[in-house]
Biopython code that builds the backbone (N, CA, C, O; Angstrom):
import numpy as np
from Bio.PDB.StructureBuilder import StructureBuilder

atoms = [
    (1, "MET", "N", (-18.632, 22.832, -28.940)),
    (1, "MET", "CA", (-19.913, 23.237, -29.493)),
    (1, "MET", "C", (-20.649, 22.033, -30.074)),
    (1, "MET", "O", (-21.857, 21.899, -29.877)),
    (2, "ILE", "N", (-19.940, 21.152, -30.790)),
    (2, "ILE", "CA", (-20.579, 19.970, -31.359)),
    (2, "ILE", "C", (-21.102, 19.072, -30.246)),
    (2, "ILE", "O", (-22.231, 18.586, -30.313)),
    (3, "ARG", "N", (-20.273, 18.851, -29.215)),
    (3, "ARG", "CA", (-20.691, 17.995, -28.107)),
    (3, "ARG", "C", (-21.960, 18.538, -27.445)),
    (3, "ARG", "O", (-22.857, 17.768, -27.105)),
    (4, "GLU", "N", (-22.040, 19.854, -27.262)),
    (4, "GLU", "CA", (-23.232, 20.453, -26.667)),
    (4, "GLU", "C", (-24.467, 20.212, -27.534)),
    (4, "GLU", "O", (-25.548, 19.929, -27.017)),
    (5, "ALA", "N", (-24.305, 20.322, -28.839)),
    (5, "ALA", "CA", (-25.433, 20.095, -29.748)),
    (5, "ALA", "C", (-25.882, 18.641, -29.695)),
    (5, "ALA", "O", (-27.079, 18.357, -29.671)),
    (6, "VAL", "N", (-24.922, 17.722, -29.676)),
    (6, "VAL", "CA", (-25.265, 16.303, -29.598)),
    (6, "VAL", "C", (-25.982, 16.009, -28.287)),
    (6, "VAL", "O", (-27.014, 15.338, -28.279)),
    (7, "GLU", "N", (-25.438, 16.510, -27.177)),
    (7, "GLU", "CA", (-26.070, 16.273, -25.876)),
    (7, "GLU", "C", (-27.481, 16.853, -25.834)),
    (7, "GLU", "O", (-28.390, 16.254, -25.260)),
    (8, "ARG", "N", (-27.653, 18.014, -26.440)),
    (8, "ARG", "CA", (-28.980, 18.646, -26.466)),
    (8, "ARG", "C", (-29.961, 17.790, -27.265)),
    (8, "ARG", "O", (-31.096, 17.592, -26.830)),
    (9, "GLU", "N", (-29.546, 17.281, -28.421)),
    (9, "GLU", "CA", (-30.430, 16.485, -29.264)),
    (9, "GLU", "C", (-30.711, 15.120, -28.666)),
    (9, "GLU", "O", (-31.849, 14.650, -28.704)),
    (10, "VAL", "N", (-29.687, 14.474, -28.112)),
    (10, "VAL", "CA", (-29.895, 13.160, -27.522)),
    (10, "VAL", "C", (-30.759, 13.268, -26.279)),
    (10, "VAL", "O", (-31.506, 12.343, -25.959)),
    (11, "GLY", "N", (-30.666, 14.381, -25.581)),
    (11, "GLY", "CA", (-31.498, 14.604, -24.406)),
    (11, "GLY", "C", (-32.973, 14.743, -24.761)),
    (11, "GLY", "O", (-33.836, 14.612, -23.893)),
    (12, "ASN", "N", (-33.258, 15.002, -26.000)),
    (12, "ASN", "CA", (-34.628, 15.140, -26.481)),
    (12, "ASN", "C", (-35.005, 13.825, -27.164)),
    (12, "ASN", "O", (-34.860, 13.684, -28.378)),
    (13, "LYS", "N", (-35.485, 12.873, -26.380)),
    (13, "LYS", "CA", (-35.723, 11.509, -26.877)),
    (13, "LYS", "C", (-36.568, 11.456, -28.154)),
    (13, "LYS", "O", (-36.154, 10.797, -29.108)),
    (14, "PRO", "N", (-37.718, 12.109, -28.220)),
    (14, "PRO", "CA", (-38.501, 12.019, -29.461)),
    (14, "PRO", "C", (-37.722, 12.529, -30.678)),
    (14, "PRO", "O", (-37.827, 11.968, -31.768)),
    (15, "HIS", "N", (-36.955, 13.579, -30.487)),
    (15, "HIS", "CA", (-36.175, 14.130, -31.593)),
    (15, "HIS", "C", (-35.075, 13.146, -31.987)),
    (15, "HIS", "O", (-34.838, 12.932, -33.176)),
    (16, "ALA", "N", (-34.399, 12.543, -31.000)),
    (16, "ALA", "CA", (-33.344, 11.568, -31.293)),
    (16, "ALA", "C", (-33.905, 10.384, -32.066)),
    (16, "ALA", "O", (-33.295, 9.933, -33.036)),
    (17, "VAL", "N", (-35.049, 9.880, -31.653)),
    (17, "VAL", "CA", (-35.678, 8.754, -32.346)),
    (17, "VAL", "C", (-36.019, 9.143, -33.777)),
    (17, "VAL", "O", (-35.797, 8.365, -34.706)),
    (18, "MET", "N", (-36.553, 10.335, -33.954)),
    (18, "MET", "CA", (-36.908, 10.802, -35.297)),
    (18, "MET", "C", (-35.664, 10.875, -36.190)),
    (18, "MET", "O", (-35.708, 10.451, -37.345)),
    (19, "LEU", "N", (-34.555, 11.408, -35.663)),
    (19, "LEU", "CA", (-33.334, 11.512, -36.462)),
    (19, "LEU", "C", (-32.787, 10.135, -36.815)),
    (19, "LEU", "O", (-32.369, 9.909, -37.950)),
    (20, "ILE", "N", (-32.786, 9.223, -35.866)),
    (20, "ILE", "CA", (-32.297, 7.867, -36.130)),
    (20, "ILE", "C", (-33.126, 7.222, -37.231)),
    (20, "ILE", "O", (-32.578, 6.582, -38.129)),
    (21, "GLN", "N", (-34.434, 7.385, -37.168)),
    (21, "GLN", "CA", (-35.302, 6.794, -38.184)),
    (21, "GLN", "C", (-35.159, 7.507, -39.523)),
    (21, "GLN", "O", (-35.064, 6.856, -40.563)),
    (22, "ARG", "N", (-35.142, 8.820, -39.507)),
    (22, "ARG", "CA", (-35.061, 9.593, -40.758)),
    (22, "ARG", "C", (-33.763, 9.303, -41.493)),
    (22, "ARG", "O", (-33.757, 9.158, -42.716)),
    (23, "TRP", "N", (-32.665, 9.217, -40.752)),
    (23, "TRP", "CA", (-31.364, 8.967, -41.372)),
    (23, "TRP", "C", (-31.071, 7.479, -41.500)),
    (23, "TRP", "O", (-29.993, 7.095, -41.954)),
    (24, "ASN", "N", (-32.022, 6.643, -41.104)),
    (24, "ASN", "CA", (-31.862, 5.196, -41.183)),
    (24, "ASN", "C", (-30.558, 4.732, -40.542)),
    (24, "ASN", "O", (-29.828, 3.914, -41.101)),
    (25, "LEU", "N", (-30.281, 5.275, -39.348)),
    (25, "LEU", "CA", (-29.055, 4.936, -38.636)),
    (25, "LEU", "C", (-29.189, 3.588, -37.950)),
    (25, "LEU", "O", (-30.246, 3.234, -37.429)),
    (26, "GLN", "N", (-28.108, 2.861, -37.964)),
    (26, "GLN", "CA", (-28.024, 1.591, -37.254)),
    (26, "GLN", "C", (-27.158, 1.811, -36.018)),
    (26, "GLN", "O", (-26.434, 2.801, -35.920)),
    (27, "ARG", "N", (-27.242, 0.892, -35.097)),
    (27, "ARG", "CA", (-26.451, 0.992, -33.865)),
    (27, "ARG", "C", (-24.959, 1.122, -34.196)),
    (27, "ARG", "O", (-24.243, 1.889, -33.553)),
    (28, "GLU", "N", (-24.503, 0.383, -35.185)),
    (28, "GLU", "CA", (-23.107, 0.429, -35.568)),
    (28, "GLU", "C", (-22.711, 1.821, -36.071)),
    (28, "GLU", "O", (-21.586, 2.264, -35.841)),
    (29, "ASP", "N", (-23.628, 2.511, -36.755)),
    (29, "ASP", "CA", (-23.367, 3.880, -37.212)),
    (29, "ASP", "C", (-23.121, 4.794, -36.018)),
    (29, "ASP", "O", (-22.202, 5.614, -36.027)),
    (30, "LEU", "N", (-23.949, 4.642, -34.996)),
    (30, "LEU", "CA", (-23.809, 5.479, -33.810)),
    (30, "LEU", "C", (-22.530, 5.142, -33.054)),
    (30, "LEU", "O", (-21.882, 6.035, -32.507)),
    (31, "ASP", "N", (-22.160, 3.872, -33.017)),
    (31, "ASP", "CA", (-20.903, 3.473, -32.365)),
    (31, "ASP", "C", (-19.709, 4.110, -33.077)),
    (31, "ASP", "O", (-18.803, 4.627, -32.425)),
    (32, "ARG", "N", (-19.704, 4.074, -34.421)),
    (32, "ARG", "CA", (-18.604, 4.679, -35.181)),
    (32, "ARG", "C", (-18.557, 6.189, -34.948)),
    (32, "ARG", "O", (-17.478, 6.763, -34.806)),
    (33, "ALA", "N", (-19.721, 6.827, -34.909)),
    (33, "ALA", "CA", (-19.762, 8.269, -34.675)),
    (33, "ALA", "C", (-19.215, 8.611, -33.288)),
    (33, "ALA", "O", (-18.448, 9.561, -33.135)),
    (34, "ALA", "N", (-19.612, 7.835, -32.283)),
    (34, "ALA", "CA", (-19.115, 8.073, -30.918)),
    (34, "ALA", "C", (-17.602, 7.910, -30.874)),
    (34, "ALA", "O", (-16.906, 8.728, -30.273)),
    (35, "ASP", "N", (-17.092, 6.860, -31.505)),
    (35, "ASP", "CA", (-15.640, 6.634, -31.541)),
    (35, "ASP", "C", (-14.929, 7.803, -32.226)),
    (35, "ASP", "O", (-13.881, 8.253, -31.761)),
    (36, "SER", "N", (-15.493, 8.289, -33.317)),
    (36, "SER", "CA", (-14.887, 9.399, -34.052)),
    (36, "SER", "C", (-14.875, 10.685, -33.236)),
    (36, "SER", "O", (-13.936, 11.477, -33.320)),
    (37, "LEU", "N", (-15.926, 10.885, -32.447)),
    (37, "LEU", "CA", (-16.025, 12.088, -31.621)),
    (37, "LEU", "C", (-15.286, 11.946, -30.295)),
    (37, "LEU", "O", (-15.113, 12.922, -29.565)),
    (38, "GLY", "N", (-14.853, 10.725, -29.990)),
    (38, "GLY", "CA", (-14.146, 10.496, -28.739)),
    (38, "GLY", "C", (-15.060, 10.542, -27.525)),
    (38, "GLY", "O", (-14.644, 10.938, -26.436)),
    (39, "VAL", "N", (-16.315, 10.131, -27.725)),
    (39, "VAL", "CA", (-17.275, 10.098, -26.619)),
    (39, "VAL", "C", (-17.708, 8.658, -26.370)),
    (39, "VAL", "O", (-17.498, 7.779, -27.206)),
    (40, "ALA", "N", (-18.311, 8.434, -25.219)),
    (40, "ALA", "CA", (-18.761, 7.091, -24.863)),
    (40, "ALA", "C", (-19.841, 6.626, -25.836)),
    (40, "ALA", "O", (-20.700, 7.398, -26.262)),
    (41, "ARG", "N", (-19.769, 5.335, -26.175)),
    (41, "ARG", "CA", (-20.816, 4.734, -27.005)),
    (41, "ARG", "C", (-22.114, 4.652, -26.216)),
    (41, "ARG", "O", (-22.104, 4.629, -24.985)),
    (42, "MET", "N", (-23.212, 4.609, -26.923)),
    (42, "MET", "CA", (-24.511, 4.425, -26.304)),
    (42, "MET", "C", (-24.573, 3.009, -25.720)),
    (42, "MET", "O", (-24.198, 2.040, -26.379)),
    (43, "SER", "N", (-25.043, 2.906, -24.497)),
    (43, "SER", "CA", (-25.144, 1.588, -23.867)),
    (43, "SER", "C", (-26.323, 0.815, -24.446)),
    (43, "SER", "O", (-27.213, 1.391, -25.071)),
    (44, "ASP", "N", (-26.315, -0.484, -24.230)),
    (44, "ASP", "CA", (-27.448, -1.305, -24.666)),
    (44, "ASP", "C", (-28.740, -0.812, -24.031)),
    (44, "ASP", "O", (-29.789, -0.799, -24.676)),
    (45, "GLN", "N", (-28.665, -0.406, -22.768)),
    (45, "GLN", "CA", (-29.863, 0.072, -22.076)),
    (45, "GLN", "C", (-30.362, 1.381, -22.684)),
    (45, "GLN", "O", (-31.566, 1.555, -22.871)),
    (46, "GLU", "N", (-29.442, 2.308, -22.997)),
    (46, "GLU", "CA", (-29.846, 3.566, -23.632)),
    (46, "GLU", "C", (-30.503, 3.303, -24.984)),
    (46, "GLU", "O", (-31.515, 3.918, -25.319)),
    (47, "TRP", "N", (-29.926, 2.393, -25.751)),
    (47, "TRP", "CA", (-30.487, 2.031, -27.058)),
    (47, "TRP", "C", (-31.885, 1.445, -26.874)),
    (47, "TRP", "O", (-32.814, 1.804, -27.597)),
    (48, "ALA", "N", (-32.030, 0.542, -25.903)),
    (48, "ALA", "CA", (-33.332, -0.073, -25.637)),
    (48, "ALA", "C", (-34.341, 0.978, -25.166)),
    (48, "ALA", "O", (-35.518, 0.919, -25.521)),
    (49, "ASP", "N", (-33.872, 1.937, -24.367)),
    (49, "ASP", "CA", (-34.765, 2.998, -23.875)),
    (49, "ASP", "C", (-35.300, 3.857, -25.014)),
    (49, "ASP", "O", (-36.372, 4.450, -24.893)),
    (50, "LEU", "N", (-34.564, 3.929, -26.118)),
    (50, "LEU", "CA", (-35.054, 4.656, -27.290)),
    (50, "LEU", "C", (-36.075, 3.837, -28.067)),
    (50, "LEU", "O", (-36.728, 4.348, -28.977)),
    (51, "GLY", "N", (-36.209, 2.555, -27.702)),
    (51, "GLY", "CA", (-37.217, 1.710, -28.338)),
    (51, "GLY", "C", (-36.694, 0.913, -29.512)),
    (51, "GLY", "O", (-37.477, 0.437, -30.335)),
    (52, "PHE", "N", (-35.382, 0.759, -29.605)),
    (52, "PHE", "CA", (-34.782, 0.019, -30.701)),
    (52, "PHE", "C", (-34.175, -1.273, -30.200)),
    (52, "PHE", "O", (-33.800, -1.384, -29.033)),
    (53, "ARG", "N", (-34.080, -2.249, -31.087)),
    (53, "ARG", "CA", (-33.392, -3.503, -30.780)),
    (53, "ARG", "C", (-31.916, -3.327, -31.100)),
    (53, "ARG", "O", (-31.532, -2.395, -31.807)),
    (54, "ARG", "N", (-31.101, -4.217, -30.583)),
    (54, "ARG", "CA", (-29.660, -4.199, -30.880)),
    (54, "ARG", "C", (-29.473, -4.347, -32.391)),
    (54, "ARG", "O", (-30.125, -5.179, -33.022)),
    (55, "GLY", "N", (-28.598, -3.551, -32.958)),
    (55, "GLY", "CA", (-28.358, -3.620, -34.396)),
    (55, "GLY", "C", (-29.303, -2.702, -35.148)),
    (55, "GLY", "O", (-29.107, -1.487, -35.169)),
    (56, "ARG", "N", (-30.304, -3.261, -35.751)),
    (56, "ARG", "CA", (-31.246, -2.448, -36.518)),
    (56, "ARG", "C", (-32.378, -1.951, -35.631)),
    (56, "ARG", "O", (-32.772, -2.602, -34.663)),
    (57, "GLU", "N", (-32.892, -0.762, -35.995)),
    (57, "GLU", "CA", (-33.990, -0.223, -35.197)),
    (57, "GLU", "C", (-35.244, -1.065, -35.355)),
    (57, "GLU", "O", (-35.443, -1.745, -36.361)),
    (58, "GLY", "N", (-36.085, -0.998, -34.329)),
    (58, "GLY", "CA", (-37.275, -1.839, -34.340)),
    (58, "GLY", "C", (-38.431, -1.197, -34.819)),
    (58, "GLY", "O", (-39.498, -1.808, -34.875)),
]
sb = StructureBuilder()
sb.init_structure("model")
sb.init_model(0)
sb.init_chain("A")
sb.init_seg("    ")
for serial, (resi, resn, name, xyz) in enumerate(atoms, 1):
    if name == "N":
        sb.init_residue(resn, " ", resi, " ")
    sb.init_atom(name, np.array(xyz, "f"), 0.0, 1.0, " ", f" {name:<3s}", serial, name[0])
structure = sb.get_structure()
C-alpha cells in the first residue's frame, strides 16, 4: 500500500516537486528513504527532470 502511494505521488510531477520543496527535502533524504523502503534510488536524470540540481534543490 505504501509503495502504491509513493508511485502515485511520484508519478504526479507537480505534486512531487511541491512536496520536496514544502518538506525541504534534499537528494540525500530521498536516497535514505528509498534505501529504507527497499526501492531503487532516484536516478540523476529523474532528479534533473524534476528541475533540481544534485544535492540541494534548485
